[in-house]
Residue, then its C-alpha position, 0 to 999 in steps of 0.5 A: m772632821r767634816i764627815r763626823v759633823f755631817s754624821i752627827l747632824l744626820i743622826l740628829i735630824c733623823s732622831v727629831m723626825g722619828c720623835a715627831m712621827l712617834q708623837e703623831a697619833p695612830l689612826v684608829e677605827i671610830p667606835t660605832s657608838r659615835l655614829t648614827c644613821d637614821q635611814n639605815p642604822e644597819m650601815v653603822d651598827g658594827d655588825l658585818k652580818t646586817v645589811g642597810t639598803f638605800a631607799a629607792q623611789g621610782s621605776i623605769k618605764k619602757e615603751f614604744v613611742k611614735r614621735v612624728s606620724y611618718a617615722p616608725r615607732q621608737y623604743q623609749r626608756r624613761v625614769e619615773g621618780t628618781l634614780k638617785t638614792e642617799t643616806l646620811i651618817k652623823l658623827d657625835v662631834p666633828t672629828y678628823i677622819a682620814y678615810v672611810e671603808i665601805y663594805p658593799a653587799s650588792t653592786i653600787r652604781n655611781l657611789i658618791l661621798d660628800a662631807a660636811v661640818k655643821p657650823p652652829n645654827r647654820e645649814l649643812s654645806f657639803e663638800a665633795v670627797e674627791d677620792k674615787r668619785g662616782i665609781k661603780v662598786e662590784g663584789t663584797l670587798p671593802v672599798r676605801f675612800k680618803v677623806e682627810r678632813e674634819i667632818h660631822h656628817l657624811r652623805l652617801t649617794a648612789n644610783a638605784l638598781e633595776d629590780p628585774e624580778n618584779v617587772r610589770h607588763d602591759d602587753e596591749e600597750r607594749k609597755m613595761w615598768i621595772p621597779l628600782k631598788g636601792a644598793a645594799i651596804r653591810e657596814v661603813k667604818f670611819y678611821g681617824r685620830 
């Protein structure tokens, strides 16, 4: 008798849990028509053949300097401008996003995602997306980031890359300037309910 009651209770609990799981909306890709990116529209156009590139503003200066008169010259490397690049992606309305997939087209150094919901008549207040924060992405395979919250804006930040093909030299003063270029992304896809 007890086994029969226990079996019925177990079946009832499993049935209720199964119905609850079936009622939960499945995750779907957010259509590209709901996404905008003013700086890099190629990142959210739905076409994996197009590439959006972060805008880099700066260069790396390398030179030998003498800090004190009796010390030998030391090699110095300094960023002129900024190493950080960023782009902002906006959804048409605040939406629950489970995760984001980024399809890289180049190495991406120190990739950071921040999300925000813009309250009416207020400034954006970004919160960190903690999943894989500050990672180096290599290769072209997609990388998934858990967001698991309602967002309206997603900010992608990455370090610029050195452009060794366009190095400028000053041999007399023994200086070199390496321009910075932005990392490239083929697509950013959002998945939610």
